[in-house]
C-alpha positions in Angstrom: 87.1 102.5 128.9 88.8 105.4 127.6 88.4 109.2 129.1 86.3 109.7 125.8 83.7 107.5 127.2 80.7 109.8 126.7 78.3 108.7 123.6 78.0 112.5 123.2 78.5 115.5 125.5 75.2 116.5 127.4 73.3 119.3 125.5 73.8 122.3 126.9 70.1 122.2 127.2 68.2 119.2 128.5 65.2 117.6 126.2 61.5 117.1 127.2 59.2 115.3 124.5 57.2 117.5 122.1 55.4 115.0 120.6 53.1 117.4 118.4 56.0 119.3 117.8 58.0 116.7 116.4 55.0 115.2 114.4 54.1 118.4 112.8 58.0 118.7 111.8 57.9 115.6 110.3 54.8 116.4 108.5 56.4 119.4 107.0 59.5 117.6 106.0 57.4 115.1 104.2 55.8 117.7 101.9 58.4 120.2 101.7 62.3 120.5 100.8 62.9 123.2 103.1 61.4 123.6 106.8 62.8 126.6 109.1 62.2 126.2 112.9 61.9 129.9 114.6 61.3 131.2 117.9 63.1 133.2 120.5 66.8 132.2 121.7 66.5 129.3 124.6 63.0 128.0 123.3 64.7 124.7 122.4 64.8 124.7 118.8 68.1 123.2 118.6 66.8 120.0 120.6 63.8 119.7 118.9 65.5 119.9 115.4 68.0 117.1 116.3 65.4 114.7 117.9 63.3 114.7 114.7 66.6 114.6 112.3 67.8 111.7 114.6 64.5 109.7 114.1 64.6 109.8 110.4 67.7 108.1 109.3 65.5 105.3 107.8 63.5 108.0 105.2 66.8 109.2 104.5 68.8 106.7 103.0 71.5 109.0 101.9 72.2 110.3 105.4 71.1 112.7 107.9 74.2 115.5 108.2 73.8 118.1 111.1 76.1 121.4 110.6 75.9 123.5 113.5 76.8 127.1 112.5 76.7 129.0 116.2 80.4 128.4 116.5 80.8 130.6 113.5 81.0 134.1 112.7 82.1 134.7 109.1 79.7 133.5 106.0 82.3 132.7 104.3 82.9 129.4 106.3 79.2 128.1 105.9 80.0 125.7 103.2 83.0 124.3 104.8 81.2 123.6 108.1 78.8 121.7 105.9 81.3 120.2 104.1 82.9 118.9 107.8 79.5 117.7 108.7 79.5 115.3 106.0 83.3 114.2 105.9 84.2 115.4 103.1 87.7 116.4 102.2 88.0 119.5 100.0 91.3 118.3 98.0 89.9 118.2 94.6 89.7 121.0 92.3 86.8 122.5 93.1 85.4 124.7 95.4 83.7 123.6 99.0 80.2 124.3 97.8 81.0 122.1 94.7 81.9 119.7 96.7 79.2 119.5 99.2 76.7 119.6 95.9 78.4 116.9 94.1 78.4 114.6 97.3 74.3 115.5 98.3 73.1 115.4 94.4 72.9 111.8 94.2 71.6 111.2 97.5 68.2 111.4 99.3 69.7 113.1 102.4 68.5 115.2 105.1 70.6 118.5 106.1 69.9 119.8 109.6 71.6 123.7 110.0 71.2 124.8 113.1 71.7 128.7 114.3 71.7 130.5 110.7 70.4 133.7 112.1 73.7 135.4 112.6 74.6 134.1 109.1 71.3 134.2 107.1 72.9 135.5 103.8 75.3 132.7 103.6 72.9 130.3 105.1 70.5 131.2 102.3 72.8 131.6 99.7 73.9 127.8 100.5 70.3 126.6 101.0 69.5 128.0 97.5 72.3 126.5 95.7 71.9 123.0 97.6 68.1 122.7 96.3 68.4 123.8 93.0 71.2 121.1 92.5 70.1 118.5 94.8 66.6 117.1 93.9 66.5 114.6 96.3 67.7 116.7 99.8 65.8 118.4 102.3 66.7 120.8 104.9 65.7 121.6 108.2 67.1 124.8 109.6 66.9 126.5 113.0 66.9 130.1 113.3 65.4 133.0 115.2 63.9 134.1 111.9 63.2 132.6 108.5 65.8 132.6 105.7 63.0 134.4 103.5 63.3 131.8 100.6 61.0 130.6 98.4 59.0 127.4 99.4 60.1 127.9 103.1 57.8 126.3 105.4 58.3 128.1 108.5 57.3 126.7 112.0 57.3 128.9 115.1 58.4 126.8 118.0 56.4 128.0 121.2 57.8 127.4 125.0 57.1 124.5 126.8 53.6 123.7 128.1 52.7 125.1 131.5 50.1 124.3 133.6 47.3 126.5 134.7 47.9 128.4 138.3 45.4 126.2 139.7 47.0 123.2 138.6 46.7 120.6 142.2 48.8 117.7 142.2 52.5 117.1 141.5 51.6 114.3 139.1 49.1 116.5 137.2 51.7 119.1 137.1 54.5 116.9 135.7 52.2 116.0 132.6 53.5 119.8 131.4 56.7 120.3 129.9 58.4 123.0 131.6 57.6 121.4 135.4 59.2 118.0 133.9 62.2 119.8 132.5 62.6 122.0 136.2 62.3 118.7 137.9 64.9 116.8 135.8 67.0 119.8 135.9 66.8 120.0 139.5 67.5 116.5 140.1 70.8 116.6 138.4 71.8 119.2 140.6 70.2 118.2 143.8 69.3 114.2 143.5 66.9 114.2 146.5 65.0 117.1 144.7 61.2 115.9 143.8 58.0 118.0 142.8 56.1 117.1 145.8 52.5 118.8 147.2 54.2 121.3 149.4 56.1 122.9 146.6 54.4 122.1 143.3 52.4 125.6 143.4 55.9 127.2 143.7 57.4 125.4 140.7 54.2 125.9 139.0 54.6 129.6 139.4 58.3 129.4 138.6 57.5 127.8 135.3 54.7 130.2 134.5 57.2 133.2 135.4 59.6 131.9 133.0 57.0 131.2 130.1 58.1 128.1 129.8 61.3 128.9 128.1 63.9 125.7 128.7 66.9 127.9 129.1 65.4 130.1 131.6 64.3 127.0 133.5 67.4 125.3 133.6 69.5 128.6 134.7 66.7 129.0 137.4 67.1 125.4 138.5 70.2 125.2 138.4 69.8 127.5 141.8 67.9 124.7 143.5 71.0 123.9 145.6 70.7 127.0 147.4 67.2 128.0 147.3 64.1 126.8 147.5 61.7 126.4 144.5 59.6 129.3 146.4 62.7 131.2 147.0 63.7 131.1 143.1 60.3 132.0 142.1 60.2 135.2 144.4 63.7 136.4 143.1 62.5 135.6 139.3 59.6 137.6 139.9 61.0 140.8 141.8 64.0 140.6 139.2 62.0 139.8 136.3 59.5 143.1 137.2 62.0 145.1 137.8 64.2 144.5 134.6 61.5 143.8 132.1 60.4 147.4 132.7 63.7 149.3 131.1 64.4 146.3 128.3 61.3 147.8 126.0 61.6 144.3 124.0 58.5 143.4 122.0 57.6 140.1 122.6 57.1 139.0 126.3 59.3 136.1 126.3 62.6 137.9 125.3 62.1 140.1 128.1 61.8 137.0 130.5 64.5 135.3 129.0 66.9 138.4 129.0 65.5 138.7 132.7 66.6 135.6 133.8 70.0 136.0 132.6 70.2 139.1 134.2 69.1 137.4 137.3 71.6 134.8 137.0 74.5 137.4 136.3 73.6 139.0 139.6 74.1 136.0 142.0 77.8 135.5 140.2 80.4 136.8 142.4 82.3 139.6 140.7 85.1 137.8 139.6 82.6 135.3 138.1 81.0 138.2 136.1 84.5 139.1 134.8 85.4 135.5 133.4 81.8 134.9 132.1 82.3 138.6 130.1 85.9 137.3 128.9 85.0 133.8 128.1 82.5 135.2 125.8 85.6 135.6 123.5 85.6 132.1 122.7 83.8 131.1 119.8 83.9 126.9 120.5 84.8 125.0 123.2 88.1 125.7 125.4 90.1 124.5 128.1 91.2 125.9 131.7 94.3 126.9 130.0 93.2 128.9 127.5 90.7 130.6 130.2 93.5 131.0 132.1 95.2 132.5 129.4 92.3 135.1 128.0 90.9 136.0 131.2 93.8 136.8 133.7 95.4 140.0 133.9 97.8 141.6 136.3 94.9 141.7 138.9 95.7 138.1 139.8 92.0 136.8 138.5 91.2 133.4 140.5 90.1 131.7 136.9 90.0 128.3 138.2 87.4 129.1 141.0 85.6 131.4 138.5 85.2 128.8 136.2 83.8 126.2 138.7 81.4 128.8 139.9 79.6 129.2 136.3 79.9 125.7 135.7 77.4 125.2 139.0 75.4 128.2 137.7 75.3 126.1 133.9 76.5 129.0 132.4 79.1 127.1 131.3 78.7 123.5 130.2 81.6 121.1 130.8 82.5 118.8 127.7 84.3 115.9 128.5 87.5 115.3 125.9 89.9 112.5 125.5 92.7 113.9 127.5 91.4 117.2 129.0 88.3 119.0 130.3 86.7 121.6 128.1 83.8 124.1 128.2 81.4 125.8 126.2 79.2 128.7 126.6 75.6 128.6 125.1 75.6 131.1 122.5 72.9 133.3 124.3 75.0 133.4 127.4 77.9 134.4 125.0 76.3 137.1 123.3 75.2 138.4 126.7 78.5 137.9 128.2 80.0 139.6 124.9 78.0 142.8 125.7 79.2 142.8 128.9 82.7 142.9 127.8 82.1 145.7 125.0 80.6 147.6 128.0 83.6 146.9 130.2 86.4 148.4 127.8 88.3 145.3 127.9 87.3 143.9 124.6 90.2 144.3 122.6 92.9 143.6 125.2 90.7 140.2 125.6 90.9 139.8 122.0 94.4 139.8 121.8 95.0 137.7 124.5 92.9 134.9 122.8 94.7 135.4 119.5 97.7 135.3 121.2 96.9 132.2 123.1 95.8 130.5 119.7 98.9 131.8 117.9 101.2 129.9 120.7 98.8 126.8 120.3 99.8 126.3 116.7 103.3 127.2 117.3 103.6 124.2 120.1 101.6 122.2 117.6 103.9 123.1 114.9 106.9 121.6 117.2 105.4 118.6 117.9 104.2 117.7 114.8 107.0 115.4 113.5 107.4 113.5 116.4 105.0 110.9 118.9 103.3 114.1 120.0 101.6 114.5 116.5 98.2 112.9 117.4 97.8 114.9 120.5 98.6 118.3 118.5 96.2 117.3 115.8 93.2 116.7 118.7 94.0 119.7 120.5 93.8 121.8 117.0 90.4 120.3 116.3 89.0 121.0 119.6 90.1 124.8 119.0 89.3 124.9 115.3 86.6 127.3 116.1 88.7 129.5 117.8 91.4 129.5 115.4 89.2 130.9 113.0 88.4 133.3 115.0 91.7 134.5 116.3 92.6 134.5 112.2 89.4 136.6 111.7 90.2 139.2 114.5 93.8 139.3 113.2 92.5 140.3 109.5 90.0 142.9 110.6 92.5 144.5 113.1 95.2 146.9 111.6 98.5 145.9 111.4 97.8 142.0 112.3 98.1 140.6 109.1 101.6 138.8 109.4 100.7 137.3 112.6 97.4 135.9 110.7 99.8 134.3 108.0 102.3 132.9 110.7 99.0 131.4 112.3 97.8 129.9 108.7 101.0 128.6 107.2 102.0 127.2 110.7 100.9 123.5 110.6 99.8 123.5 107.0 99.8 119.4 107.4 96.8 120.0 110.0 94.8 121.6 107.5 95.4 119.1 104.5 94.8 116.3 107.3 91.5 118.1 108.1 90.4 118.1 104.6 90.3 121.8 104.8 92.9 122.9 102.1 90.6 125.2 100.3 89.8 126.9 103.6 94.0 127.3 104.5 94.4 128.7 100.7 91.5 131.6 101.8 92.9 132.2 104.9 96.7 132.6 103.5 95.0 134.8 100.4 93.3 137.1 103.2 96.6 137.3 105.1 98.5 138.4 102.2 96.3 141.1 101.0 96.1 142.7 104.3 99.6 142.7 104.7 101.6 145.5 103.4 103.9 144.7 100.1 107.4 144.7 102.0 106.3 142.9 105.3 108.7 140.6 106.5 107.6 136.6 105.6 105.6 137.9 102.4 107.7 135.8 100.2 107.5 132.7 102.6 103.5 133.1 102.5 103.4 133.5 98.7 105.6 130.4 98.6 103.4 128.3 101.0 100.2 129.8 99.0 101.7 128.4 95.8 102.2 125.3 97.2 98.4 125.1 98.6 97.3 125.9 95.2 99.2 122.9 93.4 97.4 120.9 95.9 94.5 121.4 94.1 96.0 121.0 90.8 95.5 124.8 90.3 98.7 125.2 88.4 98.1 129.0 87.0 97.2 130.2 90.5 100.5 128.3 91.7 102.6 129.9 89.3 101.5 133.5 89.8 102.0 133.2 93.5 105.8 131.6 92.5 106.4 134.6 90.2 105.4 137.1 93.2 107.4 135.6 95.6 110.7 135.4 93.4 110.0 138.7 93.0 111.2 139.4 96.7 114.6 139.3 97.9 114.4 137.1 101.0 117.0 134.1 101.8 114.6 132.8 104.6 111.8 132.0 102.0 114.4 129.9 99.7 113.8 126.3 100.5 109.9 127.0 100.6 110.1 128.3 97.0 112.3 125.5 95.8 109.8 122.9 97.5 106.7 124.8 95.9 108.5 124.8 92.4 109.5 121.0 92.8 105.8 120.1 93.6 104.3 122.6 90.6 107.0 120.6 88.2 106.2 117.1 89.2 102.5 118.1 88.6 103.3 119.7 85.4 105.7 116.7 84.3 108.3 119.3 83.7 112.1 118.7 83.9 114.4 119.7 86.9 111.8 118.7 89.2 114.5 116.4 91.4 116.8 119.8 91.1 114.3 121.6 92.9 113.4 119.5 95.4 117.0 118.8 96.0 117.5 122.4 96.8 114.7 122.4 99.2 115.8 119.1 100.9 119.0 120.7 101.4 118.3 123.9 102.7 115.7 122.6 105.3 118.3 120.1 106.4 121.0 122.7 107.3 118.2 124.6 109.0 117.7 121.5 110.8 114.2 121.7 110.2 113.3 117.5 109.4 109.5 118.1 109.2 109.8 120.8 106.2 112.3 118.2 104.6 110.0 115.4 104.1 107.7 116.2 101.2 110.6 117.5 99.2 112.3 114.6 99.8 109.4 112.4 98.8 109.2 114.6 95.4 113.1 114.1 95.3 112.9 109.9 95.5 109.9 109.7 93.1 111.6 112.1 90.6 114.9 110.1 90.7 113.1 106.7 90.2 111.6 108.4 87.0 115.2 109.5 85.7 115.9 105.8 85.9 117.7 106.2 89.4 116.2 103.3 91.4 119.1 102.8 93.6 119.1 106.4 94.3 115.3 106.8 95.1 115.4 104.0 97.5 118.3 105.1 99.5 116.7 108.8 99.7 113.0 107.2 100.2 114.7 105.1 102.8 116.6 107.7 104.6 112.9 109.6 104.8 111.7 106.5 106.2 114.2 106.1 109.0 114.3 109.6 110.1 110.3 109.6 110.7 110.9 106.2 112.7 113.5 107.6 114.6 111.4 110.7 115.5 108.1 108.5 116.0 106.0 109.9 113.1 104.1 108.0 111.4 102.1 110.2 108.5 105.3 110.9 106.6 106.4 107.5 107.5 103.7 106.4 105.5 104.4 108.9 102.5 107.9 107.3 102.7 106.9 104.1 102.4 104.2 104.7 99.5 107.0 106.2 97.7 109.3 103.1 98.1 106.2 101.2 97.1 105.6 103.3 93.6 109.4 102.7 92.9 109.6 98.8 93.2 106.1 98.5 91.9 106.2 101.1 88.7 110.1 100.7 88.0 110.9 97.6 87.5 111.6 96.5 91.2 110.9 93.5 93.4 107.1 93.4 93.5 106.7 91.7 97.1 108.8 94.7 98.5 106.4 96.8 96.7 103.6 95.2 98.1 104.8 94.9 101.6 105.6 99.0 101.7 102.4 99.8 100.1 100.2 97.5 102.8 102.3 98.9 105.7 101.5 102.4 104.6 98.1 101.6 104.3 98.1 100.2 107.8 99.0 103.6 109.1 96.4 105.3 107.3 93.5 103.1 108.2 94.8 103.6 111.9 94.8 107.2 111.8 91.7 107.4 109.5 93.6 109.6 106.9 90.9 108.4 103.8 92.9 110.6 101.3 96.4 108.6 101.9 94.3 105.3 102.1 92.6 105.7 98.4 96.1 106.4 97.3 97.6 103.1 98.8 94.4 101.1 98.0 95.3 102.2 94.3 99.1 101.2 94.7 97.7 97.9 96.0 95.6 97.7 92.3 98.8 98.5 90.3 100.5 95.6 92.2 97.7 93.1 91.4 97.7 94.2 87.8 101.6 93.7 87.5 101.0 90.3 88.8 97.9 90.2 86.2 95.5 89.3 89.0 93.3 91.1 87.1 89.9 90.5 88.8 91.7 91.5 92.4 93.2 94.6 90.5 89.6 95.6 89.5 88.3 95.1 93.1 91.0 97.2 94.8 90.5 100.0 91.9 86.6 99.7 93.3 87.6 99.9 96.8 89.8 102.8 95.9 87.2 104.6 94.1 84.7 104.5 97.5 87.4 106.2 99.2 88.1 108.6 96.5 84.3 109.6 96.5 84.8 109.9 100.3 87.1 112.3 99.7 85.4 114.1 96.9 88.7 113.7 94.8 90.1 111.3 91.9 93.1 109.9 91.5 94.3 112.6 89.3 96.8 114.8 90.7 100.2 112.9 92.0 99.3 109.6 89.9 97.3 110.3 87.1 99.6 108.6 84.4 100.0 105.1 86.4 96.4 105.1 87.5 95.3 105.4 84.0 97.8 103.1 82.8 97.1 99.9 85.3 93.4 100.8 85.4 93.1 100.6 81.4 95.1 97.6 81.3 93.0 95.9 83.7 89.6 97.0 81.9 90.9 95.5 78.8 92.0 92.2 79.8 88.9 91.6 81.8 86.6 93.3 79.3 83.8 95.8 80.4 81.5 93.5 81.9 84.0 91.3 84.1 85.7 94.6 85.1 82.7 96.4 86.2 81.4 93.3 88.2 84.6 93.3 90.2 85.0 96.8 90.4 81.2 96.9 92.0 82.4 94.1 94.4 85.3 96.1 95.6 83.4 98.5 96.1 81.2 97.0 98.7 84.3 96.1 100.4 85.8 97.4 103.6 89.1 98.9 102.8 90.4 96.7 105.7 89.9 94.1 103.8 92.5 94.9 101.4 95.0 93.8 104.0 94.0 90.7 104.7 95.2 89.5 101.1 93.5 88.5 98.0 90.2 86.3 98.6 88.8 88.5 101.1 85.0 88.3 101.7 82.5 91.0 101.3 81.9 92.6 104.4 77.8 92.4 104.4 75.9 95.2 107.0 75.3 94.1 110.2 72.3 92.8 111.7 70.0 95.6 112.9 69.6 96.3 116.1 66.3 98.3 116.1 65.5 101.6 116.2 69.1 101.9 115.3 70.3 101.9 111.4 72.3 99.3 110.3 75.5 101.9 110.5 74.3 102.7 113.7 74.2 99.2 114.8 77.6 98.5 113.3 78.9 101.5 115.7 76.8 100.6 118.7 78.5 97.2 118.5 81.8 98.7 118.1 81.2 100.5 121.5 80.1 97.3 123.2 83.6 96.0 122.0 85.7 98.4 123.5 87.1 100.4 120.6 87.3 104.3 121.1 85.7 107.0 118.2 89.2 107.3 117.0 89.5 103.3 116.9 85.9 103.0 115.2 86.7 105.8 112.7 89.8 103.9 111.8 88.0 100.5 111.3 85.1 102.1 109.7 87.6 104.4 107.5 85.3 107.3 108.2 85.9 110.7 109.8 86.0 110.8 113.8 83.0 113.7 113.5 81.3 111.3 111.4 81.3 108.7 114.1 80.6 111.3 116.8 77.3 112.3 114.9 76.1 108.7 115.0 76.7 108.4 118.6 74.4 111.6 118.9 71.8 110.2 117.1 71.6 106.9 118.6 71.8 108.8 122.0 68.8 110.6 120.9 67.1 107.5 120.0 68.0 105.3 123.3 68.1 108.6 126.0 71.6 107.3 126.7 74.2 109.6 128.6 77.4 107.2 128.3 79.1 104.4 126.5 78.5 102.1 129.2 74.8 102.3 128.9 74.9 101.8 125.1 77.6 98.9 125.5 74.8 96.9 128.1 71.6 97.5 125.9 73.7 96.2 122.8 74.8 93.2 124.6 71.3 92.3 126.3 69.7 93.1 122.7 72.6 90.4 121.1 71.8 88.1 124.0 68.1 88.0 123.6 68.3 87.6 119.7 71.0 84.8 120.3 73.7 84.1 117.9 73.8 85.8 114.7 
């Protein structure tokens, strides 16, 4: 097993079955299209919603998507987060909201929108648009207050049930959810712990004093290693009584939760309190290096020991990653720490150290991108994505920091494109440019990159506007970036001199030793040479691009070079066998790294090869398989290959006739993209046998886990986003109550053995 052997990270709060609440949520979802679970922070809304959502996958054949908003601090990113949850790329010429609507409109789906209360406007606007335009969509939201929308059904979630004071036996006490949760969490901390005749009265007293609030119970149970239930109950009562009198909060359970957090804080060492406050600056998960960079100061703070203590006290939750351990703080504890940080007077310095850490992370990723470290760089940026956003936001709202925001946003544009977040990147760049003074250094380069990003969406008017603004600034540093953007715009517009601009960018980047930035201009230049009839020149240039990638151990640009060579051979009278070999090699790379957009281009290219050979049925099937990926990416083959795609697509339809073409196209849509690598005659991929209570897709993923594949391998095999695999595994773990992959693998093997040969 690999290091990412967890089916999912342990939740920050445990789940105790709430049968009546679950049934009521399901009933409401069956009668309305918007259900919002409300209640105090820490009451268990998120876990209840996730439990219900994971049980409804058969009810919603279009899928169940979970979009967590807790890491966000900007309404503008709500639609992007939902697009992420759906695995959508945003490379088409439409907004993220339009992409989400386009994807959900024809599907009967359930969207769980979690933690909306701090982004009520953005959440309400999104839900309004989705419910208006997607008639079969149902939304389940969690929030400390309602969204305030027409037709919204609001269900207030109560705390867990607590026993009466006079409850006698442990067995009777454990029929109440609050006691079961305490017993479970205490046993996780101290395996020998049990609710017994001697401690049951104190456990009940404690759960009653904590009002059955799951988060408060978990924080209290974390102390069982050093305190008995009686001692914990005594301390909670003492601290809660003192603290509650000064809080003047309207709801008793709010006072209880705040008092429990205060008590947990009082049990921390001074260093742990400082690190708790400073770690509250993180929006998402973070590793120890980030904590040390952000929390350490000239006083030599022992950050490692403090982090260890905060994990022990359940203030920080450990999140196991593929290469390093990460930590995450529950949002309520983060809010409490944030108030402490603001009171300390250190907030500005800590925020700056946070921003600087992620600026360095982007610089490190940029240096490693063109080489064998590309995978690790992508994974580290992905893990840090919420905090990169926060660092960008802080820079934009802090006077004089716009230039740093621009450097961060433009540092590794390949990451944003691979993530399918080019629209978001455009927004960050535009906002950074607005925050900078007109004469600020780096502005011309930023405008050129903004033009390139606009061209990625075929937004040529905006791209030309940005180019003109960049060209009006005298800045030699920006020259190759301007030439690159100009070449791309000209290629998309089928304008003359594309090759000249691309060659200029390639030359200047080469003179500066910037091989990574040479790659895309080289591709444009090579294809332009082929269009001009210079097939040998195109082969030489794209072959050189390929060799540079191979020597560096880089593969994403290598796939681009191979595809370029395939296009030259296929579309410009070259060797068709070579063309197919090049495109298939590119597709192998794309499927391995789950680059769906690139894979769609490659599948389209293989369809061109079959059309050239007059293998019309095969061509139509490949167009169908490619169309499935275009749909997943919310895109169409109308950016870089419009003319070629239409030419071969129309020729295939004409050769087969509409009926035969549509049948073959539909057959291709049902096939796995990996089948294209098997050559013609590949069988259709049928649905895997079900493993109840799992859906067919969950069964398929469960079997791949049992076969030893990592999440990345599963994503590559099924050509879905890795985060989609993780979402399916989350649903599986909820259904089966499993914590790790070993449990799941054993379960699959036992079920399949019991069924006999499939």
